[in-house]
N, C-alpha and C positions, 0 to 999 in steps of 0.2 A: 657318425665320428665328430670331435670336440678338435679342431688342428688350431696348434699352438700360435696358428699369426692368419690374420684373414685382413687384408689391403683395405682399408677405408674405399668408398668408395660415393660418390655426391649424387642426389637426383639429377636421372638419368638427364631430363632435360633443361637444366641447368648446362652441362656440361656441351650440351646441343648449341646451346645458342651461339656459345666462343666456336662450334664449329661451323656455324652458319657463316659465322661472320671471315671463319679465316679460308672457308671454298670463296667467296663472294673478293676476297682480297689475292688471293692466287699467293699469299706470302706464306711458305712452310718452314722457311729454317731461315740463316741466318741474322739472327739476333731481329726477328720481328718485333710488331708493336706489341705482341703477348709478353713475349722473353722479356723485351724492357720493361714492360706494365711490372711482370713477376716479380725484379730488382728491385725496384723499388718502391713497391709496396713490401719485401719481406728486409729493406733493409731499413723499412719504417717499425716493423713490427719486430724486427729479430737487432733493431739500438743498433745498428751496424751504419759505421760513413763509408767505409767500401765493400763491396759484395759484389760476386758475381756467379751469374745461372752457370751453371758445365751441366756434361753429359753426362756424369756419376762421380760415385765422390770418392771413387779409383782414383781419374785422370784428375778428383780434386788436388790428392795426393803428389801425382806424380808433375802436378801444373806448376805446386807447391815448392815442391825439388829444386827443378828446373829454375825457379825464376827465382831462388835463394843466392843458384852455383852451388849446390852442394859439391863435396869432394868428399872422399875417404872414408869415415867413421860414420854411423847417426846411431846414436843411442834412443835404444827402443823397447818395448814392451815386450813381451813372449806371452802375456794374457791381452790377445786380439782379435782379430778377423784376418783370416788372413793378409787381407790387402795392404793394411799397414806395414809389413815386414816387404812382401812382394812388391811393395810400388819403390822401396829402398834400392833392396835389385836391377829393378827396370831401368830404375835413373840410375846403376853402374854404383855404388853407394856400395857400403858392407853394415849389415845389420851388425847390431852393438847389443843382446840382450842385458837389461837390468831385471833381478826380481822385483815381485808386485808385494803391495804392504799385502799383508793378509786380513787387516778390515777391511778398507775402502777397495783395495781389490786392484786398485789405481799403481801404474810405476811408483816403488820405492823411491823417493826422494834424499834419502842416505846411504844409497846405496849408486846412486848416478856418479859421485865424482870419484869412485874409486874405480869406472870403469873409462873415465878422458883418458885419453893419451893424444898422442902429439898430429895423428891422423882425424881428431876428432871435431868435425864441422858445426854438430847440429845437435838436437834433444827432439825426441818426434813419440811423445805421447798422448795415450787414449784416454779419454771420459768415457770410462768400462763401464756403458746402461746409461749414462748421460751424468755419470757420478762425477763432480766435476772434479779435477788432480788438485797439487797444492798447486799451486799456480805461482802463488807469490815463491817457493824453497824452491823449486826449480828457475824462475824468472833470477835470480839472489845467485843459481851455479851458473848459469846462460853467461848470464854479466861477469862475473868473477874470471869463467876463463873463455868469455869472448866467443862465445857460442852465439847458434842463431835457435829457434823454437818454434818448430811446426805441432798444432796441435792436432788429432785423427778426431773429430766431433758427431762422427759419423752417429751417434745417438742422441746428441745431448743438444736438439733441436728446441727451443725455448728457455734454455734452463741457465738461469741467472745467479751469478754470485755477488752477495752484499749490491743489489739493485741494479748490478749493471751485466750484459751479454756475458757468459762464458769464451762468446768469442772474442774477445776486446784481448782475451790473453795471444802471447805468443807473437810472430814475426807473423805465421799464417793460420791460422785454423780452416777446419776442412768440416762437410755438414754430407751425409745423403740423402737423399730424398728419396729413395726405392721405398715401391709398391713395400716394401711388411715393414717398411716406418712408421712411425707414430702422426706424419703430415708427410705427403708423397706427392709427386709429380710422375708418377709409374714407374718412369728413368728420369734421374738428376742427379746432382750435387750443389754445392756452394764453394768458393774459396772464398773465405774474408779476409785483408790483410790487413795491417794498423796503419798505414798511411801511402797517400797519393800518385806516389812513382812507384810503388812496387803495383803500385792497382795498376797502374797502363800498362809496366811489363805484362804482366796477365794477361791482359786482355789480349796483349798485340799475339803469347805465345797462347791462348784461348783458339785464335783465327790467323794459324797458320805462319804468323811474323806480321801481318799483312799492314803497313800502316795505311795504307792510300791505294789509288785503283793501280797503278801501277811503283807500286815501290813497296820495302818489305823493312822491317826495322828490326826484327828480330825471328830466332830460330823459335817456331812454332809449330804444331799440330792443330787438329781438330778438334777443338773441347767443348764445341759450340751445343744447345740443345735445340730440340724441335718447340714450332708453333704448340702443335697439337700437344707435346708433352707440360708448356706449358699453362697452357687451358687449363689442364685439371690440376697443377698448380691453381692455379687464381683461383679457382671453385671450392677448395679444399681448404687454402686460408680462412673464408669465408665460415669453414666448420671450424678450426680449430679450441676455439675456446668449448665446445661439446666436445670435440674428443677430447681434451681434457679434461673434464670433467666424467664423464666417464671412466677414463679409466684409474682414472682418480677412486671414483664408487666403484671399483672393479676389485684393482689392487688392495683396500678398507675394508675390503670383502676378504680376500684373503687373509690379511692379516689377521683379522677377527677369527675366523675360522677354522686359523691354525693354531692358535695362540699357545695348545694346547700339545703342537708335536713336535719332537723333538728336531729341528732347525734351527737353522739362524740365514737374516739375511747380510749385506754386504753393509756397510758403517757410511752413510751420505754423510757428506759434505752439511757441516751444521752451521754452516754459511751459505748454504745452495737452495733454491728451488727444484724442485721433483718435477719431469714430465713426465714420469710414469711410462719409457719406455718398453720396460721386460721384464718383469716380475722372476727373479732369480732366490733361488733355496741356495741354503749349501747344508747336503747331508753330512752324519755321522765320519760316513766312510763311503769307498767307492764300491763292495759290495751293500751297502743300505740305499744309494741311489738305482743300481741296476735293479733290484730288487722292485723297487718303487716304479723306476720306469717300466718294465716290465705288467705289473699290475693295473698302471694306467692304459697303455699296451691294449692290453687284453679288454680292457672296457671301453677297446675306443676315445680313446681320452688323447693329442698327440703332444707331447716336450723335447725338449730338446739341449745336449750337453753344449750350454756356450758360455763359453766357449771351452773346445776340446776339439785333440789334446792339443797341449802346448806347442807353440811355434818352434821352440828353443827345439824341438826333437822333432817334431813331424812332416819339416820342410824335405825334402829331395835335392834342394839345388844349394844347403846348408848344412854345416857339420853341426851333427848335436849335439848339446849341452844341456845338464841337468841344470836345475832350477828348484831346489825345495820347494819356496812357497808353491810357484806354481803349480808344481808337478802336481803338488799336493788338493793344492784347490781347483784344479778344474778336473780332476780324477771324482772331484762332488760336489760338483756346479751346477743345477737343473732348473732348467728354465719351463715355467706353467707356463697351459695356453691364456693370453693379455690381447684385445683386441677391441674394438667397436661393439663389436656385432655381439660380442660376446655378451648370454643374460646373469645375472647375480642368482638364477639359478641352479645356469650349469656353473659359474666356481664355486657355490654349496655344495652341489654335485661332486666337482670335482674334490672339494675336500675330504668330504665322506671315503671317497678310495684311496684315496690316501691317509687317512687313518687306520681303513682296513689293512694294510700293506704290513702294522706291523705285526 
């Protein structure tokens, strides 16, 4: 069976060394030395001045909304993982969906202003598959209408635009370090802010609002992460270049082997680096997609309709809304297997099976 994804696991003995240290210190959570070390190393690696290691990417989004004290309506994308929208609702705000660009699959900046009302407090956009949004256009709109900006960068670990980390954009950016991501800490997330005051506020939120042994500075939750998760993050960070190299080679093999198969790929931001987080393809129509998916599954090859269906129609706690481009794209997009342990021979096999579906 060829899986759609598989977590990267480092040599067990390297992880075990960190575990031995955790046992000797008997310090398991509450921002122990490994969690603090991981934060510092990720700041350097991602060129981020203010970065916090938190429970997961969803909590990072919720913390961001809370820290910015957002109310009312938040403009967002219907083409994303459910956590993007559910975090808005969870924080008692209202998602307002704006359709996506047919090429990049990110939120279409040209359609944002028409959705702004007197109740709008922010824009929450997703860097889909790690492909950076048009951050300059979004920033211009946000400044004009005095809105906050949060970027869901769950897929965007390591991506840079014009030599700068994509996480520098907006008021707050988040990232997921879930086990399925190209870099992970088993479970985990990052929240990156653009100033020290906001970073301190997020620190309070992460730790129940506690400001001292017997004092509180703000309303908070438990957004901390453990030493065990930090240990995995530290070990995996040593392999990030190798992971990137391998995923790049696999993606390029797909490119070469599928060059004569009728499909297209999302248009990547021309000023951005690639992190090869996913390998999505767009088929001619849903019928073709379902036929291909069945063919591959019959050959024990997993695929994923990611993202499907549109969040604007799928969530039972929101009124359904048609989005022409998203509705169309979500029915035609399919992600192929991509992970460190996948071999070039397996990619070639997958591609042969894809051609057989024609």
